C-alpha positions, 0 to 999 in steps of 0.5 A: 880264368879269363876263358871261363869268365868269358864262357860264363857271360856268353852262357848268361846272354844265350840264356837271356836270348832264349827266354826273350824269344820264349817270351815274344813267342808267347806274347805273340801266340797268347790270346789278346786280352792276355796281352793287352792286360800285360800291356797295360800292366806295364804301361801303369807300372814300369813305363808310367814315367814314359807314358807321362812324358808322352802325354806332356809332349802331346799337350805342348804340340797341341798348345803350340798348335793352338796358340799359332791359331789364335795368333793368326786370328788376332791378326787377322781381326787387326788388319781387318779392324784397320779398314772398318771405318773407311768401309763405313765412311764409303757404305755411309756415302754409297747410300747417300749417293743411292739416295741422291739417285732416287731424287734426282728427275734428270738422267745420270749415269754412276761413276767411280773416281780413279784418280783423286786430285793432289796438289801437284795436278791440274784439279781434274778427276778420272771417272770410269765411265765414258762415251759408250755409257753416254757421257758427253763433254760439258755434263755435270758431276754432282755428289751426295753434297752438292757440285763437284765439276763439269766433264771436261773430255771424254774417251770410249771407257773413261772421262775427265772432269774438271772439279770446282778448284780448277782455275777455269772453273766457273758457275752462275749461282744464286743465293737461296732466297733469290736475292743475289745473283753472281758467278762462283769461281775457285778463290785466289786466296787460299785460307790455311791451304784450304780450297774455297769458292769466292762468289763474285759479281754480286751488287753492292747493293745486296748484302749476302748474311753468312750462313746463306746457301748458294745454288747454281741458277741454270744460266748458260745451259751447262748447269742445272739450276738448284745444284748446292755449290757452296755456303757463305763464310765471310767476305773477300773484298768490297768495291764501293759502288760496284760489287762484293765478293763472298766466300764460300765453303764448297758444298762437297769435297772433291778430294774425298769423293770416291763415287759421283754421278754424271747428270745426262740429257737435258739441263732445264729441270730445277734439282733443288728437291734433290738435294734439301736433306743433304744440303741441310746435313750440316746444319742438323749436325750443328743442331745436334752439337747445340743440343748436346751443348745445351744439355751439358750447359743443364747439367753444369748449371744443375751441378753448380745449383747443388754446390751452391745448395750445398754450400747454403746448407753448411752455411746455415749450420755454421750460422746455428752453431754460432747462434747457439754459442752466442746464447750460451755466453748471454743466458745465466742459465747456462753459466753466461753473464748478461753482458755476454762474458762467461760468469766468474768463477767463485775463489776457493776460500781455502787458499 
């Protein structure tokens, strides 16, 4: 019994094998349109679930690839956006430096600051120019805002500049009006740990008002005349009958200078015409702030006037309502009395 059932299964497998071989040969040697039609029919009927799964898998793979690409682009954009403010600031400073170079009458060489001053060093700057570019000791170093310092030592391709924050820095200076002369040096008394300058040696009889611009005088033969050094912001000390010492806000900040100009050649000219627009930047900024404040005050005044008008209108309405109520109480026609009391109602006779 078992042998006959095994033969039956074996015979069935043989028939199925022969049928599959026949169908395979027929599909292999049949015309192409017939094969494509059969394949399309199978894909639309029996294999449609598998085709649907394949389409979903392909969409998922494409979505993942697209998501990775979008994520990468977003991260790249965020990374570049972090440097956008610094790039804008650097471009603005380079434009200012280029405008200053066009206004300078003296020869110069542009330099990049390779080392920014820190609180632990000697207040010096390492510049990317040296003796090969014509730089020599005691050449002035300027920025678009004003004086940075002076060259201290020079090598072939680099140089070290002493900034105005160095304890040994000195520059002969005078006020923009020419009524006071003195010497500018680093302040020995820091305010809020910020660097400042002192305008020393001003005669006691000469008073310098706040906000006065102090320029290099050209005396001594190191710094040309007319370079902005700082602005008077207060008085440090006074020695009765002898001198006054003023505190200056420096015109240029060595800590934020990335590019500077090293002045070469003769130092006998007057460089004041090269710096007016740069020295007035702070004044223009303050004027812009003042205009904004005036506009805000005008807007606030208009708002206050509108509120006052609204309050006056409400008060007038309340007064009119009170007047109407008073007339209603005093007029006999409207049910009032001449004494202002409401008219008494007649008693009901039926009571």
